[in-house]
N, C-alpha and C positions, 0 to 999 in steps of 0.2 A: 168038635173041636175043629174038624173040617168044615162045619158051616159056618164058623165063626170066622177062620180065616176068610172063606170066600166072599162074607158080607163085608169084611176089611177092604179087600180087593177092590170090590164092586165100590165102597165108598170112597176107596182112594181114587180110583178113575174118574169118578163122577166128581169128585174134589180137582182133580188135573184138569178138567175139560172148563168147568168153572173157572177155573182160573186164567185159562187159557183165552176165552170169552174176554174176560176181564182184562186181559192186557192188551187183549188187541182192541178193544175198545178205547182203552184209554190211547193207546200209539194211534190210532184214528184220530182222536180227538188233537193232539199233539199236533201232527200233522197238520191239520185243519188249522189250527192256532198259527203255525209255523207260516202256513202257505198267505195268511191272512196278514201278518207281520210282513211276510215279505212284498206282499202286494203293497201294503202302507208304504215301505220304504222306497218301493220302486217308485211309486207316486211321488213321495217326498223327495227323491231325487228328481226327479223329472220336472218337478215345480223347480228346484233349487238350479238347476241347469239352464233352466229357461231364464231364470232371475239373471244368472251369471252370464248366460249369453245376451241378455238385453244390456246389462252393465257394460259388458264387452263392447257389445255394438257402440252403445253412448259414448263410451272412453275414447273408442277407435275415431269414432264422428267427430269426439272434440280436439283430440289429436290432429285429427285431419286438419280440423278448421285453424287451429292454432299455426300450423305448418304452412297453411295456404296462406293465412296473414300474415306471417312471417316472411314467406317468399315474395307477396305483393309487396312490403315495407323493404326487402331488401331491392327488389327489383325496381321500385321508384328512386332509391337512393342511386343504384348505379346507371339507373337513367339521367339522374339530375347530375352523375359524376361525369358523366360521358357527355352530358349538356355542357358543362363547365370544361372541359377538355375540350371539345369542337368548338367553344368560344374561344379559348386560348390558343388554340390552331388557327382559328381564321385570323387572330389579331397577331399573331406571329407572322403568319404567311403577309399579312397586311406589311408588317413591318420589312420584312424581306423584299417585298417587292418596292417599298421606297428605298430600301437601302440600294437595292437593285437599279432603283432609277438615280439615285446619288452616285452609285459608281460609273454609272453609265456617264454621267455627267464629269466625275472627275477624270475617265478615261480620256473624254474628250479635252478635258483642260490640258491633261497633261501632253495629249498629242499635240495642242497647240504649242504648250511651253517647249516641249522638246523640237519642235520646227523651229521656235523663236530661238532657241538657246543654239540649235545646228547654226542659224545665220550668226548668232552670236560670235561662235565659235572660229567663223570663218572670217568675221570681222578680226577677232583678236588675233588670228593667225598672220592675217596680212597685216594688222598694227605690228606685232612682233617681229616681222619681216622688216617692214619698215624701220623700226626702232633699232635693232640691229644693223643694219645698214646706216642709219644715222649714228650709231655708238661705234661703229667702226669707223667711219668718217672723223666722227670727233674724236676718237684715240688716235688716228693718223695726224690729224692738226695738234693734238696736244703733246705728239711724241716730237712733232717737228718744231712746236714753239720751245718746249723746255729741254729738249736735247736728252730725254729719258726712255726707256722703252716701259712697255708696260709693266715687265717683272721688277724693273727697279722701282718703278712707281709703286706697284704693290709693297713692296720689300720698306720702301720709305715710310709709306704710311703703316703698315705693321710695327715698324719701330716705335712711329710717333705714338700710336695707340698701346702700345707695350708702354712706355714711357708714361704716359696720362696716366694708364691703370695703376703701374707702380706707385706714383704719385699719389691717385687716391686711396689705393689700400693703405699707402703708410698713413695718411690721414685719417682714413678710418679707424685702423688699429689704434692709433693714438687717441683719436676722442675716446674710443671704447675703452680704452685701459685709463683713461684721466677719468672716465664717468665711474667706471670699477673701484678705482684706487679711493675716489673722493671721499665718500663713506667708509669704505673699508680699513683705508690706514689710516683714518681721524680716530675710529672706535680703536682699531688695534693699538694706535699709540697711546690712547688715554689707558686703556686696560694696562699695557705694558708698564708705563711712567708711574702708574698708581701703584703697581707691583713694587716696583724698584723703589720709589721713594719710602713705601713702607717698611721694606727690609732696609737693614745695615748689619753689615757683617764685618768682623775684622781677619785681616789676612797674614799669615806669616809667611817668610820666605823659605823655600825648600832648600832644604841642607840635608847631607849625608854624613855629617859631622858635628859632636858636640865639643864645646871646652870645658874643662873643669879646673877653675882657678885653684891654686895651692897657697897655704899661708906663708911658704920660704921655699928656698930651691931644695933646702935637706930633704922636704918629701918626695921628691922626687926619687933620691936613693932609696928611701925606706919604701916605694910603691913597687921599685925594680926588686929590691930583696937581694939576698947574697945569691950568686949566680942566676937573678933572674926569676927567682922561685914564685916570690909574690905577683910578679906580673905574669908570667906565665898561668898561674893558678886563676887570676882574674879572666885571663883570656878564655881559660878551659870553662870556668864557670858561666861566663856571659855568652860565650860567641861572639866578640867584638874584637877588632883589633885598639889596643891603647899606643898610643903614640906618643914617645916623650922625646922631644927635641930641643932644640935652641930657644923654643919660646920660653920666655922668663915667667917663673911662677904659673905655669900652665899644662894641662895633660889633656891631648886632643883624643876622642873615641871616635872610631869611624867605624861605620856600618850602615846597611841599604835598609835593615829592617828596624824601623824607628822605633818598636818596643824592646827589643834587644839594647838598642843605642840609650834610652831611657832609664831601662834597668841597671845598665853599666855604670850610667851616670849617676843614679840615684847611690846605688852600692859603694862608688869611689868616694862620693861626698859623706857617706855615713863612716864609712873605714879611717877617713881624714879625720873628723870630727870625733871616732871612738880613740883613736890614735893607736888602737893595736892592729898591724896589718901583720900577717902571717896567713898562711895558707887554708888551715883550719878554721880561722875567724873570716876569712875571704868568702868561702864556702858558706860558713852560716850566714852572714851578712847577705851574700846574693840569694840565697834561697827565702829568707824574711822577705827581702825586698822583691820578688817574685809574687809571693804569696800579698805583700801591699800591693802590688802592680795589678793582682789580678782583681782585686777588691777594688781599685782606684776605675780601672777599666769597665767593671760592671756597673758602679756609682755613675761614671759616664754616661755609659749606657741609659741607665735608667732615668736619669735627668735628662737625657734629651729626648726619650719617648715622651716622659712628661711635660715637658716644655714645648715640643712639638705639636702635643694632642694626640699621639697616636698608641692605641691601647692594645692588648692583647697579642703580644711581641714575645716570640719564642726565645728562653733565657740567651740560646748561643747566638741569636740573631744582635740581643742585647749588648752580649761581650763584644761581637763583630763591631757593633756602633762604636763602643768605647774605644776599640783600636783603631778605628778611623779618627782619632784625636790626634792621634801621634803619626799620622798620614800626612803627607804635602803631594799636591801633584802640580806642577809648572809653578811653583811657588804659592800655592793655596791650598789652606787647611781644607782635607777633604770633609772632614766633619762638619766646618763649619758651611762649606759648599753645598752639604748634602741638607742643612738644616735651612738654609736660604733657599734654595731650591724648594723645599716642604712649604715654606711661608709664601713664596711666587706662585706657585701651582695652587694655592689653597685662594689666593687673591683673585688669580685671574679664573679658577672655576665659579667664584663666588660673582664676578663679573660679568661671567656668562651663565650664570644662574644653574651652575652642574654641582652635583654634590661632590664636594672636593675630597672626602675620605679616602677613596681608592687612588687617586692622583696625589694628594700628600703623603701617603704611606707609600706608594712608588719613586717618587722624589727622594725621600729618605732614604730607601734602601736601594738607589739606583748604582750605586758605588760600593756597596757592600763587598763585591770582589777584590777592591784593592787593599783589605783587611788581611787577605790569606795571597796575594799574588807572590808575596815573597816566601812563600811557604809551599806552594802547589802550581805545575807547571798549567799554564793557559793564560788566554786573556782575562783580563778582569770582568767582562761581561758575562763570558762562559761561567767562571767561577763564581760571579753572584747569584746567575740563574741557577746552577746546581745547588749553591748553599739554601736558597730561598725557595727551590722545591725541597729539599731535603727537611726542612723544618718546617713546612706545611702552608707556605704562602699560595694565594689565589693563583689562577692561572692570567688573570688580569694583572696581576703585578709582576708575574715571570715575564709577560709579555712587553710590558714597559721598559723592563731593566733590558731585556734583550735587544728591544728596539731603539734605545737612547742614543746610540752611536749609528743607526740605519746598518746595524746586523742583519736585521729582518725590516721588511716594511712596516711602519706602525698602523694598526688597524682597528686601534680604538682612542677616542677621545683622550684617554689618561695618558696613554702614549703618546701622542701629540702635545700634550701640555708639558709632560716630562722632558720631550726633546727641547721644548722652547723656554722652558726656566734654565735649563742645562745652558744653551745659549747666552740668555741673559745673564746668568751668573757667571759665565765663564769669559764673557766678554766686556763685563765691567771695567772700565778703567782703572789699574793697578790692580785686579785681581789676579793675574797672573804675572809673571816673570818670564821674558824671553832672554836668552843670552844675547849679546850685542851683535855676534856675528851671524847669527840665524835672523836677527831684525833688519840687519844690513842687505842680508842676502833674499829677503823676503820683499823690501822695499825696490831692490835692484831688479829683482824678475818680475814686480808689478809694472815698474816704468818700462821695462823689456816689451812686456805683452802689449801694453799700450802704444808704444811706438811702431809695433811692428803692421801695422794697419796704415793702406795709404791714405794722403792727406794729412796726417799728423804732424803738425808743424813742431809742438813742445807738449812734455809730459811733466808733471809735477806729484809726486806723493805725498801729501800733507796729513796732519793729524795722526801721526804713529802710523801711517798706512790703513787709514780706514777712511780715506777718501783721496781718488784719483782726479785730478783738472788737468782737461787735456784742450790744448790748443790748436786749432784746425784752421787750413787755408782757406779764407773765405772764396777765393774765385774757384776751389775745386769741390768745395761742399755746402749744400744749400741746407735750408733748417731741416728738412725731412731726413735727408742723408745724414745729418749728427744725430738726429733722434737715432734713425737706426744701427749709427756708428757705436752708441753707448751702450745698446741693447747685445751687441756682437761683442765688445769687449768685456763687459758682464759675463757672458757665455763663458767667453774663453777663461778667463780668469778662476771663474768656477771649476773648469776640465781641469786648469792646470796647477792651481796652487791650493794650500793647504792653508787656514788663517780661521782664526777665531773670529766668531760673532759676522758681520758684514761688511761690506766695502763700498761706497759709495762712487760710482763713475758719473762724473760730470765732464760734458762736451761743451767747450765755450766756442763758437763761430763768432769774431768781431770785423766789422768792417769800419775801416776810416777813409773820412774822405778831406782831405786837405787842401786847402787853396790860400792862396795870399793874396790880399788886397793890397794894389800898390799904389 
C-alpha cells in the first residue's frame, strides 16, 4: 500500500516536471514569435514613416512652390500698379506745373489789370469831380433862368411823373379789364340769356289778405251768428281774422300765414255753399278742409319734384315744398321762384359742362325755410338749413342753402350757381313788387350818391333804377378820370344801397365846340 503511494507520488512528480518543461518551451516559442512579429511591425512602421515623410516633404515643396508663384504674381501686379500710380503721379505733376505756369501768367495779367483799373479809378474820380462842378454850375444857371430852387424843381418833376404814372396805370387797368371782360362777359351773357329765355314762370302779388265773395248781404249776418258765435268759432278753428265791414257782398280774411289763410278761405266758401253755418258745422268743415289741404300740399310737392326731376326727397321736405305754393316774397311766388331757379341752375350747369343734379336740388330747396318761418323763430336761411339737415340732405345742399344770401362764403360751384340763379330770378322785370315809397327812396339815394362826387354835373336814374347816367364837367374830367369815376360810384353804391340784381353806372363826358360863321 505504501509502495503504491510512493510510486504514485513519483509518477506525479515526474509528470509535473514534464509539464513544466513543456509549458516553458511553448512560452519561449510564443515569445520568439512575438518578437519576430514586433520586429516586422517596427520594420513596416519605419517604411510607412519614411513614405509619409517623403509625401510630406513633397507636399511642403509643392505648397512652397505654389506660394512662391503666387507671391511672384502678386509682386508683379503690385509693381504694375505702382508703375501706373507713378505714371499718373507724373502726369498730375505735369498738369500742376502747367496750372502753376497759367496761374503765374494770370497773376501777372491781374496785376496789370489792377494797375490799369487804378488809373481808370483816378481818371473816373477826376471826371466825377469835374461833372459835379459842371452840374452845380448848370443847376445854378437853371435856378437863375427858371426862378425855381432845386427842391421845387424836384417836386414839380415828381408831380409830373406821378400824374403820368397814374394816367398810364389807368390806361393799363382799363385795357386789362376790357381784354378780360371781352370773352368772359360774352360767354356769361350767352349762358344767362339762354337760361332766362328757356324758363318762363308766372308771378303772383304778395298779399296778406284774401277776399271771399258772398251771394248776398244777408249771408254776413249768418256768418257772424247770434252774438257773434259763428265768426268766433271760425276764428278759433282757423286761427285767422275775419273782417266783415261795409264792403258789399264780401268778407276779408287776414293772416300772415298763407296756409291758414287758404284753409279759412276754403272753409268759408264750403260753409256758404252748404248753407248750414253753426259752431259744430264750422269745426267739422274746417277739420275736413285741413285734411284736404294737407293732401293738396303733398300733391303739389310731389308734382313739383317730379316736374323738376329731383328724386329721393324726404316726405316732410315734399310737404314743405307744397307749402311754398302759398307763400310769396316781394310779390313773387316762392315755389315758382324755386322751380325757376332749379331750371336756371340746370341750364347754366349744362352750359358749363357740370353735373346739374346737386345744383338743381339745392336751388329747389334753397328757400325751404320760408315754409316754416311763420311757425318758428329764426331767419328762413337758418330754418331751411336746419330742416334740410334734419331730413337727411347732403352737406353740399346744406352749404348752398346757407350761402345763397352770403350768410357764409360760398365754397362750391353749386353754391355759386344757386346765388347766380337767385339773382337772375329775383331781378327779372316784374318778378318782384316794390312799394312806391321804397322805390322812390331808392332812386333818390341812387342819384344822391352819384351827385356827391366832384365834377358831376347832372345825374339821371333810368330804367326803374337799374341804370344811372352821370353827366360830368368836361373841363374838370378827362376820359380816364371818367372811367375811374364810374368805378368809384359803383363801389359806393354797392356799399350803401340794397337792391335786386345789378345797377349800370354810365358816365358821359361831352365836349361841344360851337362857332358861328358870319
